N, C-alpha and C positions, 0 to 999 in steps of 0.2 A: 729504593725510598730511602728519602733522607728522615733524621730523625726532626719534626717540627717542633717549635716553642705554641701552637698551637693550643689552648686551654680545650678541656672537653670536661663536662662532667659526666661523673660516674660512680655506679654505685656499690656495694657493696650488701650483703644478709646478712643479720644475727636473726636466730630463731631457737625455739626448745618449751620447755614446759617449766611454769613457776609453781614452785611448792609450797604448802606451810609446814608447820614446825611438826607436824605427824606424816610427814610426806604424800598428803593430799593436795589434790590439783587445786590450784585456786585462781576462780573466774574475776572478772573486772578490777584486775591489775593493772592500774597505766604505767605505760612503759612511754617517756620520752626521752628524744637526745635531737639537741641540736634544732629546738622547735618542731620536729617531726614526731610524731605518737601513735599508739595503738593500745588496744587493753588485749587481755585474756581473753578468750571464750569459755563455755563453760567447761570445759577439760583442763583447763591450764595453758593451752598453746598460742604462742604468740607467735609473729611473724614481722620484722621490721624492716626497711631496708634504709640504708644511709648513705651519709656521701662517703665514698672510698679516697686512701691516701691524704684521710686527714683525722687530726687526735680527735676523739668524739668522746663524752662523757652520757652512759646511760644511766636512767634512774626508776628502778623499778619499786612504784610506789600503793598503799594501799590502809584504808584508813581504819583496818585491824592492826597495822602491823606496821614494824620499823621498815624504812625506806632500804632497800638493797641500791647501792651505786658503784657503777662498773664504770673503772677511769682510764685514762690512757688509751683508748683503744683504735688502732689505726690497722685498717683493712683496705687490702687490695681490689682492684674492680674485678667484678663479681664474684668475690671470694665469699663463702659462706659459713658462717662461725657457729658453735652453739655453746649456747650458755644456759644451765640448768638453775637459775638461784632458789634457794629454800629463803623463806620471808619467817622471822619470828619477833614474836611479840615483844619480848623484853630487852634487847639491842638490836643498835644500830650498827651496822657492817658497812666497810667499807672495803671495796674489794679492788685490788690493783692489778691490772693484765696489760702487757702490753704486749702489741701484736705489730710485727713488724711484714716488710714486706715478702717475706715467707711464710707468715704465721705466727701461729703463738710461741713468743719467746719460754725458752724450758731451762733448765738448767742441770739437766744427765743428759744431756748432747744427742735430744731427739732432734732431727727437723723435722718441719711440719710443711707438704707440697699440697697446692693448691689444686684442688682434682678441676679447675675449668682449666688450669695448664695443660695438663696428664691430656685433657681431652681434644684441645686443639692442636696442639704441638706438632709438626708431621715427621714420621717415621716408619719403615718400613714394617714395624710390627710397633703402632701406638698404644700407648697405655703407658700405666706405669712406669714400666722397666725404662723405656724411652727418656722419660726425667730422669730416673737413678744414674744411667750412662754417660749424664751431662753433667754429673756430680763428678770432682775431683778424685775420690778415693775408690771410684768404679767403673772396672773398664769391663769392654766385650768386643773384641775383633771381628763379631760378625753379625750385621744388621738383622740377618732373619732369623737371629736365637733372642729368645726371652731370658735366656740366663746373663747372670752377670757376676763378676766376681768381683771381690771389694777387699780392699789394703793389703793383696797378697794372698787371698785364700783363693780355695775354687769354687765351683758352682755348688758345690754337697755342705759349704758350711755357712749356708743364709738360709735363716728362720723365715716364715711368712703367715703371718695371724690374718684372720677374719672374724672380726666380732669376738677375737679371742679363741678364737679356733683354728689350732694349726693346720696347713691345707699341704699336700704333697704333688709330686710331680711324677709321670712315666717313669719307669726303671730305663726301657730297652733303646731310648731315642740317642742316635748315634752323630744325627747331623740337623744342623739347624734347620732345614727345609722340611724335617720329618716333626716340628714341633707344632706348628701351626699356631694355635689360641695360648695364652697365659692363662690360669686360674684366674685371676682377678680381674673380674667384667669393670673397665673404668668408667659406665654409665651408670653405676651403681653405687659408684664410689662417695663419700662425703667427707671425710678425711684419712689423710695419708700421714704417717709417720716414720722416720726410718733412721737408723743408729748404726755408723761404719764402725763401730767399736766400744768397748768401754761400759756395754749397756748393765740394764739394772740384775737384780737377782732375779725378779719374777719373770723375765724370759726363757727361754729356755736354753740347752745344751747345745750350743754351735760357736763354732771360735769364731766368724766372722762379724756377719750383721743379723739384725731383725729389723722385719719390714713388718709394720703395724698397719692394717688395713680397715679400715671401719664404714662398712654398707651404711646408707640412709635409713630412718626412721621417719617416712613421708608424712607431711600434714597435709599437702593439697595433692588432687587428682595431675597426674602428667603423664603426658605419652610422649619416648621421642625415638626417631628414626635415624639411621645415618646409613647412606648408601654409596657403596665407591667399586671401582672394577675389582680393587680386593676382595668384596665381600658384602656383608651386609648387616645389623645388627638393630636392635628395637629394643625399651627398655618401659614398663610399666612400673607408675607410681599408684595406689591407690589405699584410701582411708576410707574407713567405715562411718558411718552415721554418726554413729557415739562415741567415735575415733579409739575406741579400745582395740580394735585394730587396724594393722596396717600393712601393705606387702609393699614390697621392690623387685620385681623380677627381670629376667632377661633373658634374650636370646642371640646366639652369634651363628653368623659363617662367613667361612673365610677361604679364599683360592690364593694360593700363592703362586698361581700359572705367571700371574703378571710378572713376579717377581723372577721367579726360577727360568723361565725360558730365555730373558737378560742374557744369562751365564751363557759359557761357551757350549756346554756340553747340549745337545741338541737334543729333544726328549717329547716323549711321546707324555704327558704329563696330568695326572687326574687326581687331583686332591680335594678332598670333602674334610673340614674340620667345622664343627658343630658342636654346640653345648648351648644348656641352658642351667640358669639359675635362679634361686629364687631366695628372698630370705624378709622372714614373716616376724612382726611383733604383735605378740596380745595382752593386752593389760587387765589381767582377772581382776585385781583391786589395786588399790593406791601402794598395796604393800610388798605386790606381787606380781611378777613379768616372766612374761614364756618368749622366748624365741627361737625360731626354727631357719637352719641354712640346708638347703638342698644342690647340688650339684649334680649333671648326667652331661659326659663329655664324649663324644665318638669322633676320632681320627682317623679316616680312611685315607692310607697314600698310599698309592698307585704311580710308579715312576718306570715306565719304558725307553730306556737310553738309546738313541740312535746311534751319532757320531763326534765326534771331536776334533777340531786341531787349534792348537795352542802355539801360537811363535813366541823364542825365547831368543836367547843371544845379541849378539851386537850386529851392527850394519853391518859389518864387515864380515859378517861370519854368522848370519841369520839361520834359524833352524826351527824345526816344527817338531811337535809331537802329534800327527794323527790317530785315531783312533775309529776303531769301527765296532758297533757293542750287536747283541744279542741276548734277548732275555730282557728279565723285567724285576723292579722288586715290589713285592705287595705286605704293607704294614698296615697293623689294626690294630690301635689302640683306644679301648673303654675303660672310662671308668664313673665312678658315681664316689660320693659325697653325703652322708645325713648325718647332721648334728641339731641337739636339742640343748638350750638352754636355759635354765631357770634363775630367775636374781630374785631373792627375798630381802626386801629392805625392813632388817629387824626396828629399827628407828632411826632418825635422824645419822647418827654415830656410824652405824654398824649396817653393810650389805654382805649378802651370802651367796653364794652362785655355783650353780653345781651344772656341769658341762660335760654329754656325753657324744662319741662322734664314731662314726666307723665308717671307711675307705675303701672301697675295692677298684681293684685294676685287673684286666687280662690284658696281656700284650701278645701280641703275637709278630712275628719278625722272618719274614721268608723273602727270599729270593735267590735265584741263578741267574747272573750275569757273567756272561764270557766278551771280556774283550781283545781283537784284534789290533795291535799298534805297530806305525811306525816310525821311526825316528829318520828325520831326513834334512837336505840343507834345502834353502828356500830361496826361488827366484828373489833377488831382493832390486831388479833392475823395472823402475819403475813403467818405463816405455815398453816391458815386453807384455806380450801377448799372454805370458802364462806369469806374469809377476801375484805373489803371493802363494804360489802354487808348491809343492815337494817337487823336486826336481831328481833328487839320488837318494837310495834308501841306504843307511849306516846302520840300522839296525832295527830288526825285525822281531816280535814275540807275540804271545797272547796269554790273557789270564784268564780264569774263570774261580769265582766267586757264588759261595754256595751258602746259605744258612737256613737255619729251620730252629729257631730259637722263642721257645715258651714261654710264658710268667703269669701266675697268677698270686697276687700279693692281696691280702686282709689283714688291715690295722685297725685295731678298736682302741678307743682312748676314755677316761672317764676320770672328773679331774674336780675337785673341788677349790673354791677359791674367796678368798675372804676380806675386807678391807672395813678396819673402824679408825674411827679419826677421835683424836683427843688433842683439843686444842689446837696448838702450831705443828701439832705431830701426825703422822700415818703412818698406821702397823698395818702390815700385807702380807696372807701368810697364802699359801695353795699343797695340795698333795695332787698325785696324777699318779693314775696306772695306765701302762700300756701291755697290749697286746698283738705281735707282729707275726703273720703266717705266711711265708714265702714259700711258694713252689715253683721251680724256677729247671728250666732243662734247655742248654746250651748243646748245638750243634753247629759249627761252622768249619770251613775250609777254604783256601785258598791255592789252586795250580797256577804254578808256571812254567809256560812252557817257550822256550827259546832255541827259535831253526832245528823244530825238529826234536828238541829234547827237555824231559821234565826238569825243574831244578829243585834240589832235595834243600831242606832248612840249612839253614847257615851255620850250621852246629859241630863242635867238633867228633863226632861220631859217622860225620857224612863228607870227613874231608877225603881225596881219595890220590891214587897216584898213576891213574889212567893216561896212557894204556899199559903202562908197564906192568902194573902188577893188577889183576880181575878184581871188579869191584860188585861186591853180591846182596850189599843193604837194599830194603825196600823201598820201594817208591812210595814213598806218602806226600800228603800236604805240605806245600811251603811253610803254611801256617793253620792249625787247626785246634778248635777245641770240641770237647766231648765231655759234659759234665751232668749228673740228675742230682738236684739238690731239696731238701726238704729241711728248711730251719724252722724254728719258731723262738722267740726271742720275748720274754715278759721283763717288762720294765716298771720300776716304782720311783719317783723322783718327788720333790718336794722342797718348798722355799720359804723364806719367811726374811721380809725386812722390814726396815722402819725410815723412815724420811721426817726430816723436823725443819720449819725454818726458823730463824731466831735473828733478832740484831745485836748487831756488835758494833759499837761505837759508831752508832748513826749509818750502817750498812746493815745491809740482807745478807744471811748466812744462810745458806740451805746446805744439809748435808744427806747423805740414804748410804745406810748400811745393811748390807742383805748376806745370805750364805744360801748355797742350794748342796743338794745331796743328791743324790744317780746312782742305783742300783739295778742291775740288770742282769739277767741268763739267758743264754744261748744253749738252745738242745737241737736235736732232730736228728734223724735218721742217718744212723751211722757217723754220729759228730758225737763227741762227748761233750759232757753238760760242765758247763765252766761259768761262773758266778764270780762279778767283778763290782767294787763300788768306789765312788770318787765324790770329794766335796769340793765345792767353788764358792769361798768367800770372794765377795765386791761392794765397794764403795764409789761414791760420787760423793763430791764437794764441790759447791758454785759461792760464789761472792760476790756483790754487787754493790759497788762504793758509793758513797754519799758525795759523787762526782758531778760536776757539772754536765760533763759526757757522760751519756746513757753505755756505761761498761761494763760486761758481766765476765767474769774468769771462772773456769771450771776447770776440776784436775779430776779424773776417773784411773782406777785400777783393780787388778782383781785377777784372778785364775778361772779360765774358759776351758773344761774339757768338753771334748766331741765322742760319747761311747759310740762305739761302733755301731752302721745301719748297717742292710744286708749288702751292699753293692763293697762295702769295706771290710765285709769278712771275706770276701770272693778272691783268688790270687788270679795271677794271670793264665794258668791254666782252667779256673772255672773251678776249684776246688775250695772248699768252706776250712779258713782260719779261727777256729771259736776264740780261740787266746788270744787274738788280737786287742790289744789294750784302747783306753780312749786316748785320742791326741790330747795333749796340753798346751795350754797358752797364756803366757803370763800378758796382758795389756797393762800400757802405762799411755794414758791419752791426757795432753794438756789444752785446753783450746781458749779463746777471747771473741766475745762477739761484741760488738761496738756497733749501734744506733746512732744515727743523725740525720740531722734533715740536707739535701744538696738539691740548690735548684728548688727550694724549697716542696722537696717531696720527699719520700721516706726512702734511704739507703740502710744496706746492713753491712758490715764487712766480718766474714767470720772466716779465723782461722786455725788450725790447729796441726800439732806435732804429736808422732805417737811414736811407742815402740814395743814390738810384740817379740818374745822369746816362748821357741817351742819347742815340746821334748815331745817323745812317743811318737813322732808323727810317721804318719803311714804314707811312703811317696807312691808316685802314682804318673802313669802316664796320659795325656792329653792330646786327642786326636779329634778335632774338630768341636762338638761337644761330649763327647765321649771320653770319657775318665776310666783307665785301669788300675786299681790298686794293685799293690806288691801284697799288702795283706800280714805286713808284718811293722814292727815299730822299732827300726834299726838305724832311722834318721832322728837329727836335730836340726832346726833353722831359727832363722829371725829374719823380723821386718822391720824396716825403719824409714817413714819418709815425713811430708810436711805440706798441710794444703792452703791455700785459701780461696776464698767465694766472697765475690762481691755481687750484692743485690738488689734490687730496686727497683721504681719507676725511669728508666733512663729516657722513656718518653711517654707525657702525663698522659695517666690512663692507661699502662702498660705494666708488666714485670718484667723482665730481662735478668739474666745474671753472666757472670764472666769466672771460670775458674781454672785453677792452675795447681796440679796435685805434682807430687816427686816421689816414690818409693823405691826400695830396693827389697830384694828379698834371697834370701840364700837359703842352701841346704847342705849339709853333710852327711852319706849315707856310707852307715860301714868305716866312718872314718876314713875314710879317701880322699875328705878335702872338701872343703865349701864351692858348690856351683851354684848355677841361676836355678832359681823354681821355674816350674811352666807359666807360672804367672807374673815373670819381673817384668812388670809393666814400666819404666823408667818414670819416663815425660806422661803428663795429660793436661792439655788445654781444650778447653770446651767455651762454646757460648752459646746459649738462650737469648734470643732475641725477638722482640715484639713490637710491632710498628705499624702505622696508619698514615694516609694523606691526608694533611690537613683539611684540605680544601673539601677531602670526599673522607669523612672520618668511620664511615662504615665498607670500606676495602680497607683489610687487615693483612698483614704480613708475618708468617712465623717463622723462624729460621736459628736452625740448630744446628753446631759445626762440630764437628770432635777433629783431634789431630793425637795421634798416641804414637809414642814409640813401640818399635816390635818386641815381639816377647820369644824366649825361643821354643821352638817347635819347627813340624815341618819336615822331622828327620824319620827315614824308615821305623816302622813302627817297631824293631829286632834290634834298635840303635842301642849303646851302650851312653848314656847321658853324659858321660865324662870324656868321651870321644866327640859326640855331635853336640857341638853348643851353638849352632847355627842359629840366627836370629829372623824371622819374618819381616820382612817387610813393614815400613810404616804405616800406620791405618790412618786414612784422611778421605774424611766424610761432610758432607754437605747436604741435608733436609730443607728443602724452601716447600713452604705453601701458602698461599693467598685466595682469601676468599672476601667476598663481597655478604654482609648482613643484610637482608631486607627487611626481617622483624626480631626484634627481643623485647626484652622487659623495659630500656627505653625506648622505642619505635612502634608504637601501637597503634591500630587505624581503627576508622568509626567501623559500623556494623554493615554499611554498605559497601566497602573496600574487600575484594577478593583474598586482602591478606590477615582480613580481620582475626580469624581462628585461630592464626597463629604465632604462639606465645614466643619460636624462635625460629628461623628460617633464614639458611645459610646456603651460597653455593662457591666452589672455589674446586681449586686444583691443588698438586702436589707434583713436585720435582722431587725424586729422589736421588742420589748421587749427583748431584747436580751439578759436578765438575769432572764428574767420568771417571773417577779415581779409580784404578786396577790395586784393588785390595785382594790380597789371598792370606788364608784360612789354615790351609795343608798345603803338601808339595806331592805330584807323582813321580817316583823314583825308575827311570828308563836306564837300559845300558848300552853304552856305544859298542857297535864289533868291531871297529877299527882299533881305535884308541884306549877302548878297554875303561872309558870314564865314566862314573854315574854320573845322571843329569837329575836334578831338582826341576820338576817344571811345575808353576805355580797352577794351584787350583783357585781360579780367579772365581770373588764371590761378584753380587748383581751389579750389574751398571747402570747408565743414567735410565731411569724408568718414570713415565708421567700418568699422574694415578687424577681422576675427576672424583670428588666429594662434595656428595648434597646431605645437610643436614638438617633435620625437623625435631619440634618439638610442640605440641597441643597441648 
């Protein structure tokens, strides 16, 4: 499909509630925009469609109040923008807001992502994370995973909030195909904000990033459903007759068989990933609002591997690893979250909130898998009857893995937050108490047999001189863990920050200064009680000069601490180390945002450079998505890099972007010297592209391309990282989606037509891994009996897969 020049009228939506000076809803407020108009209902609600990709001025007027004018508003196609103005009787307000092709322009380094793009862009795990992985500073080498690494951090260094409520993920996930569903349900999302570093003090204590999700507060009834070969989802939006109670709920089912069965390991795979979520809003009075967020997720993962053949080597020396399996994996993760938030609008300048939440997870990881393998030469003669088959064996052996892991975790949060507006300044504060109760039993063992004898671990006490000297060491597992941990952590944290907007020499100047404090105590059965405290000052500064070009410059800096969570306290033997300190990172981020018109359409060029200095680092190993910490603070590290991203309407009525990033991160363990960290993702290039056929504008195309250089990894689990600094192969992937729009808000039908009842109806297909690239995330290590060489046999990820998809909204 080619980029056409055919123009197409596309719309965006602005909605919200209009309030008076006492925070009471105002009815019959006139809202006009470029000849279009509407009025608020008795509860102050309004909904207005405007032309997208075009600068718009919106005026809110009422006979008893002064006008509110929203200027320089540019929304992208199908974007929904929420604006809740307060009309006053004594002064006229002029609110200048510039919205670029990616959303609301901000000065604190927060990127806003369109929810419509999230729902449309194809991906093996479609949703918020698929979009994030196309950003230059975000990397993930596994399409089945919803986890991501940001600017040299690992998966545990990212904060995720849904309507100001912190959410968590299961603890025991070790491979991406076990993950199933992300917590965030993209059908319920209204607003997505993301910061890759240098974020404000009001956000929590992590080292890498913040994902700030806002679920919808519906104003109309709506029912949405999505069906595909990978599963199904449905969401329901409701509003009571008096508009006081609204709810948005969703149910999802996912089955990864289509993707997992495209891998080289053939198996009887029976996963069932299901979750139900609901977010309710109740306006008790104009001054008090109550919200509830609930989630229940059940992930059943059953896998019975059968066999596998992986060819590797060269054409002249083609070899294969053939594996036959017995046994199965049975894993189950059951999680539940309930949260209640109360918001009290003391007056037009002060808002007080109280948030409580409880998260409970029970996780079982049981497996007994025997793998008998053969390493041999492959018949590479294409004309032979045995082409592709193993002719001669050069190594045989077997491996038995047994796992019996159980975890029960309960996390309780109670938090107060407040906001006070003072002329051109905003004061924010908060205090939070967290209680974590973790009960964990680890029982893992791995036995390796080669040619009739059991191999002991590669440790000094098992070095022998047989047959010259008798060797009487006991037979034990090659790798083994056996631990029982009962750990409780109590945390007290708080923050205060102030943000100010001033004018200096006709330039707009913004700054935000704040500080966080975190005190925690670790205790438990047979565990020494340890308490620690950290402080984290942070600051952001931005200036928008009065230039003809729309430029914004920003700088952010600060200290970011990450007090250890349960897994960071557990070392490689499963033992809890309560004295582990908080990892510390100094951030320095400088960025520029340039908004401009190209081909009479809005574009934005965003560039950032960053540097991080890390101390008290807790080193770890990474295998697939499983992180194992050393549970010490003997390492220091650094990260630096630069990113650039250009986004806008490359095709009229669409949003696309191109991004490029470079980073380097190294660590120094025990003063041995600097080596690359497991997340040293040097080059990242990504494209998100949307298009349509000019003569058939309802036929849409969505494409995302990712290229990432290989990260250090794939070494044996016992390997010394100072010896094994091998890198995985480069990660290359393209996902394509093509759909036909039968009905949407711009394409409605009369009552006599069968499509009249559909607000949206689309049908299409997706091709994952379009070019069938062979990506790998780990290696299987096997030894050649003849040469004594040890080979790294890649464990390839998913190959090309076709998926059909049907979308409905009533």
